[in-house]
C-alpha positions, 0 to 999 in steps of 0.5 A: 384853792383848786383843792378846796373847790374839788371838796366843795363840789364833792360834797355837793355831789354827796349831798345831791345824791342824798337828796334825791335818794332820801325821797320816799318814792318807791316803783313797784308794780301797780303803786302810785295814783291812777287816772280818774274820771269823775262825773258830777251832776247838777239838779239831779232832783229827788228820784233814786237813781243810780250811774255807771260809765259804759265803756268801749272796751270789755274790760278796763283794769280789774272791771270787766264785762259779765261773762255769765258765770257767778264766778266773775260776778261784780256787784260790790255795792250794787243790789243785785236787782240794779246790777242785773237791770244794767247788765241787761241794757244794750247800748245801741252804739255797742258800749259795754257795763263792766259791773261798776255803779254808784247810787248818784242820787246820794252821792251827786257824782260818778267817780271812778278812780281805779283804772276808768275807761278811756272811752265812755258813755254816762249811763243813769237808771231810775228803778221806780220807774225802769227808765234809762238815761245816757249820754254820747260818747266821751273820752279821758283828757287828763289824768284827773278828768271831770265832767259836769252833767246838769240835769235840769230840763232833762226829761226822765225817760227820754232814753228808755231801755225799750227800744220801741219808746226810746227817742235817743234823746241824750243827757250832755256833759261839758268838761269841768276841769278846775283850771283856776286852781292849777293856775293859783297852785303854779303862781303860788309855787313860782312865787314862793320859789323866787322868794326863798332863792332870794333870801338864800342869796341875801344870806350869801351876801349878794346884796348889790343892785346889779347882783340882785337883778341877775339873781331876779332875772335868772330865777324867774326864767328858770322857774317859770319854764320849770313849773309851767313844764311840771303843771303839763306833766302833772295835768297829763300824767298825774302826781307821782310823775309830777314828783319824780320829774320834779326831782329830775328837773331840780337837778337841771335847774340847779346845774344850769343856774349854777353855770349862769351864776358862774358867768353872769354873776361873776362879773359884778362879784369879783370878791367871789369864786365860782364854788361860792356860786355853785354853793349858792345854787345848790343851797338855794335849790335845795331849800325851795325843793324841800319847803315846796315839797313839805307844802305839798304834803300839807296843802295838797289843794295848792301844790 
């Protein structure tokens, strides 16, 4: 009997290692998702407008302040005249233009998705009137940071490049992270995981009321803790950290649930051995993990 259990545990360890190493996760320099800052604009109007984020630091990632040499000019999609206007702008608080710009009258947003500045100001430029409009300072508050600016009522020209005409009025941005979507994602993951593990429990012959109550209680507790922790990680560190943490914490959950089943589920399942509870925990968690991982690839908006 003990030999049989040792064989089962060895097979579990083998499949566990295979499950982890089979994941398409690589660790290379500068791979994986990067933090982002998105500024969305409402009620922009019809005037041609360009926007950028001024940085408190002179460099972030490949973006940097122009040093006056042709070699380090970074125009990207900006017209040279627009780029030069941003270069010549002098922020009263010493923030820097890092040679990134967007035609916000067309896109409706500034989307800095590769090494955005940590501390920044929003600066808009209207070339038809030579007018600049700026905001106060803001910062990244999540891995994917979202702000919204409502331009309704903003007097274009309220902040001018000409200091003598400036009234120092600023546009205001407010945080617009989609917490409702995150809560929906959390609820769906928890409910789906519990449903899968309960179905696997039925297949293992756990059909008595007390058995199902123990399975439900253990799964609800562990999945709430697991998914709340994963959501916090995703919010602060992004999707790659979410996936790698998902693998690590699933192993912990598997071991924890197996121990709880061996102690409590065994009391109401006299015909079952410890190896059965360990095997159930492994298969149930593996099934829920792979289903969740697959859905995360086809429904990234939910998972």
